[in-house]
C-alpha positions as CSV (number, residue, x, y, z in Angstrom):
1,Q,101.4,108.8,102.1
2,V,98.2,110.7,103.9
3,Q,98.7,110.6,107.7
4,L,96.0,111.8,109.8
5,V,96.8,112.0,113.6
6,E,94.3,112.9,116.4
7,S,94.3,114.1,119.9
8,G,92.0,114.9,122.4
9,G,88.8,112.7,123.6
10,G,88.7,110.9,126.9
11,L,86.1,110.5,129.6
12,V,83.7,113.1,130.6
13,Q,80.6,113.4,132.7
14,A,77.0,114.0,130.9
15,G,77.0,117.9,130.5
16,G,80.6,118.3,129.8
17,S,83.2,119.2,127.4
18,L,85.6,118.3,125.0
19,R,88.1,119.1,122.2
20,F,89.8,116.8,119.3
21,S,92.3,118.3,117.4
22,C,93.5,116.5,113.7
23,V,96.6,116.9,112.1
24,G,97.4,115.8,108.7
25,S,100.7,114.9,107.0
26,G,101.6,113.7,103.7
27,S,100.4,114.2,100.2
28,I,96.4,115.7,101.6
29,L,95.3,118.7,99.5
30,R,94.6,121.7,101.1
31,T,91.6,121.9,99.7
32,N,90.2,118.7,101.0
33,V,87.2,118.5,102.7
34,M,88.0,117.5,106.4
35,G,85.4,115.8,108.7
36,W,84.8,113.7,112.0
37,Y,83.0,110.3,112.2
38,R,82.1,108.4,114.8
39,Q,80.8,104.7,115.5
40,A,79.2,103.5,118.4
41,P,79.3,99.5,119.4
42,G,76.9,97.8,117.0
43,K,76.3,100.9,115.2
44,Q,77.4,102.0,111.7
45,R,80.1,104.7,111.6
46,E,78.6,108.0,110.8
47,L,79.3,111.6,109.9
48,V,79.7,114.2,113.0
49,A,80.4,117.0,111.0
50,A,82.6,118.2,108.0
51,I,84.2,121.4,106.7
52,A,85.1,123.0,103.5
53,V,88.3,124.6,102.8
54,G,86.1,128.0,102.5
55,G,84.6,127.2,105.6
56,G,81.0,125.8,104.9
57,T,80.3,123.0,107.2
58,T,77.8,120.0,107.8
59,Y,76.5,118.4,110.8
60,A,74.8,115.6,112.1
61,D,71.4,116.9,113.5
62,S,72.0,115.1,116.9
63,V,74.9,117.1,117.3
64,K,73.7,120.4,116.1
65,G,74.3,123.4,118.3
66,R,76.4,121.5,120.5
67,F,79.6,120.6,118.2
68,T,82.0,123.0,116.4
69,I,83.9,122.2,113.8
70,S,86.7,124.3,112.5
71,R,89.9,124.6,110.8
72,G,93.2,125.3,112.0
73,N,95.8,128.3,111.2
74,V,97.9,125.6,110.4
75,E,97.4,123.8,106.9
76,K,95.3,120.3,106.9
77,T,94.5,120.7,110.5
78,V,90.6,120.9,111.8
79,Y,89.3,120.7,115.3
80,L,86.3,119.2,117.1
81,Q,85.0,121.3,120.1
82,M,82.1,119.1,121.6
83,N,80.0,120.6,124.4
84,S,76.6,119.5,126.4
85,L,77.8,116.0,125.9
86,K,75.2,113.4,126.2
87,P,75.9,109.7,126.7
88,E,74.6,109.1,123.5
89,D,77.6,110.7,122.0
90,T,79.9,107.7,123.4
91,A,81.4,106.4,120.5
92,V,85.1,106.1,118.7
93,Y,86.0,109.4,116.9
94,Y,87.7,109.4,113.6
95,C,89.1,112.1,111.5
96,N,88.4,111.6,107.9
97,T,89.5,113.2,104.8
98,R,88.4,111.9,101.2
99,Q,91.0,112.6,98.3
100,F,90.7,111.0,95.0
101,G,87.8,109.3,96.1
102,F,89.3,107.4,98.6
103,D,88.8,107.6,102.3
104,Y,91.6,108.0,105.0
105,W,91.3,107.6,108.8
106,G,92.5,109.0,111.7
107,Q,93.6,106.3,114.4
108,G,90.5,106.6,116.3
109,T,89.6,108.1,119.7
110,Q,87.6,107.0,122.3
111,V,84.9,109.3,123.7
112,T,83.0,107.9,126.9
113,V,80.2,110.2,128.4
114,S,78.9,109.1,131.5
115,S,75.2,109.6,132.8
């Protein structure tokens, strides 16, 4: 069984920072790509950032230069540092990993950025 447990998030003013953590457990392969997605009200879920086991990263254009994804020293752990937050970053954020063609998701954590 695969589990992804998120922590972090919350309410912040525009220009502020937040940090997410995601810890995976169960039969997650250490070689999986891990990432963060978000879904704002009325919008589709979108990729925010992803990181491969070798450290290669992908970012949505809207967060480049502001967000940083990293893997922890502990296996199956991934972080998302979010700086210079904007009201349009308001969404529910989900940790994700894909394994054998199946997507696994964290519980989702709300981020609200006030202007």
